[in-house]
N, C-alpha and C positions, 0 to 999 in steps of 0.2 A: 505492501499500499504505499502511497504519497507521505503518510505519517501515522505515527502510533493513535493519534485521535487528534482532531475528529476524524468520525470514519469516511471512509471514500463516498459512500451513498451520502453521506450528509453533504459534503462537498459538491457532488453532482448535482443533489437536491437545488442548493443554492443557486448554481450555474443554471438550471434549467428554470428558475423562479416558481419550482412548486412549494412554497412556504406552505408549512402545515401538515403536508403530506408525511406519514411515518417513514424514516429510512434508517437503515440498518444493514452492516455488512454479514455474510456469512462465510466462515473459514471452514472450508472443505476441501480446498487445495484444487485438485484436478475434477472431483465430483461435486464442486461448489455451483455450478449452474443448475444442474440434476438436485442437487439439494435445495435449491432455491425454489424452482418450479416448484417443486411438490410441497413447500412452505406456503408459498403464495396460492396454490390451488386450494390448499387446507383452509386459509385465511378467507377465500373468496367464498368455500362453500359454509364455513361458519357464519357468514354474513358480517366479519370485522373490515372488509374491503372490497369494494365494487371494481376497480383497475388496480394492476399491479404492475410496476416497469421492473422487470428483472435482467440485469444486467452482470456478465460473467468477463472480467477485465483483469490483468495480469502484465507486471512489468518485471518477468523474470531475469533480465538482462543484468538487473541489480545485484542479482545474487548468483552470478554464473563466476565460477574459476575458469578464467580463459587459459589456464594452462592444465587443467582435466578435461581431456579429449573424451571422457566417457559421459561428458554430462553438457560441454558448450556446446557442442554441435547438433544437439537434440532440440532445445528449448528456445522459444521467442515470446514476442510480447505480442499484445491484440487485446482485442475487447470486441463484444457482441451483444446485444439486446433484444429481447422481445416483449412485449405488452399481453399481458394476461387479462380479461375480462369477463364479468360476470355474463350468463349465458344460459337460458332453457336448455339448450342441449348441450352438456359436458364435451371439452377438449380433451381433457385429461381423463385418459380412462383407469389407468392405475401407476402406482409409484411403489418403491420401495429403497429406502435409505438404510444403508449399512456401516459399520466400522467396526475395526480391531484395532484399539489402542496396543495392544500387545505388539505388534508389527511395526511399529512408529519409526523412532528414532535409527531403529537398525536396517531399515529397509530403504526408507526416501525422505530425508529431510534438510531442510536448514535449520540446524539447531543451534541459535544463538537467540540473545536479549540483550537489551542495554539497562545497564547498572551503573549508576554514578556518573552517568556521560561517557559511558565507553561500550563498545560491544563485546559482551562475555560470549565465548563458544565460537563454533564454526560458522560465520553467516553463509557460507557457500551450500550450495545445494549437492548433497553426495548421496548416491543411490547404489544399490545391491542390484543391477540389471538382473542378473537372473532368477532372485526372489522375487523383483517386480513382475517379470515377465510371467513367472507360473503362477503366483497369485492373481493377477489380472484376468488371466485365462480361466482360470478356474471359477471367480469371484462373478465377472462379468456373466459366463455363461449360467451359472446357476442363477444370478438376479435377473437375466431376460427371462427364462423359462418361469420364474415364481410371477412376474407382472402380467406375463401373457396368461399363466392360469388365472389370475385373480380376474382378469379380464373375461374368461372363457372363450380367448382365443388361442391359435397355433401359430407356429413361425412363417408357415406360409400364407399367412393374411398379411405379413408385414411387407408393407411398400416400398419402405425406406428403412435402411439401418443405419443410424448417424452415431457411430461409438465415438468416446475420447481418441483425439487425434495423437496417440502416444506414440504408435509404432504399426506399421503397416503389418508386420506378421503377428502382432498380438492380434489386430482387427480380423487380419482373415483367419486365424485361427478359430476365433469364437465363433465368426460366421459361418464356417464349417461346421463346427460342433451343434450350432443351432439347426445347420441345414437350409438357410438363407443363401439365395443365389446370389453369384458374384455381383450380377447388376442393379442388386437391391444395397449395394452397399455404399454408403457416400464417404468419399476420400478428399481431404484437403490438407492433410500432414504434409505432403509434398510441396505445398505451397507457402504455408505459415509455421511449421515445426510444430511442437507439441507448446502449446500456448496456454495449457492448464485448464483452468475454469473458461477459460474463453473458446477453446477449441471447439466445443458443441454448438454454439451459439453462431461461430463462424462457418463451422460445414453447414449450418441448417441455412442460411444467407447464402452460401455457395448455392446449396441446392433449390433454393427457392428463385435466385437471378438466374440460373441455368435453364429452369423450367423441369428439372428432375421431381420437383417439389409439386403436388397438384393439389387442388382443394377436394378433400374427402379421405385423401391418404391416410393409412395408418402408419405411423410413424413410431419407431423404437430409440428411444435416446439412452446413452449410458457415458457414466463418468468412474473414473478409477485412480485412485492417487495415493499422496501423502496421507497419514494420519494411523492407520492406514483406512480408507475410506472407499466405497464402491457405491453406487446408486443407478436406478433404471427409471425411465419414464416413458408411457406409451401413451401415445397422444393420436386423437384424429385432427388432422390440420383443416 
């Protein structure tokens, strides 16, 4: 984020002139956008909000060690946004948020904090690529099946699959395990790199602009990343 506080959400709210609207940040790293969508959906269903702006934004270049080739070539900066609003016909059909804190610092982290005006700990992203790969494939596959079951739908009902754009091998392996055809996979990692919470909305935007996403399509969104967190959102566009 730009600062410890105020939150990025409050700073964006000020720029937009949306004074009085609730504003807060979600910290779930690469799963952040999917987490935020689910929270926004719950708030609308509960009647506490009618319209919610959900933003996924990252400046990971600030925490990259440019001497560490296992991480610096993978990550990028980006931002994407969507608006959710109250409707008689639900757009989000099912969602699932999960985390395993025991896999946190040792798998994927930028483990530092400010204390007494100094940065304490390692301020750079560190990652155990093999563990992240294995956990990502396992958890994304399981989570996708869970949300489809909740909605009484099957993988062959999915028109567009937009996973977190971390690694093409992870994306394809999960797609294959789920039995989703390659033509239904949205790819933008080759353009943006891994932009963490921004990767799914950026891929969603690319799908929309390219005509790959059509009104009425069933879309499966997924995030997985540091924390260790993972999430899935099934929606009708």
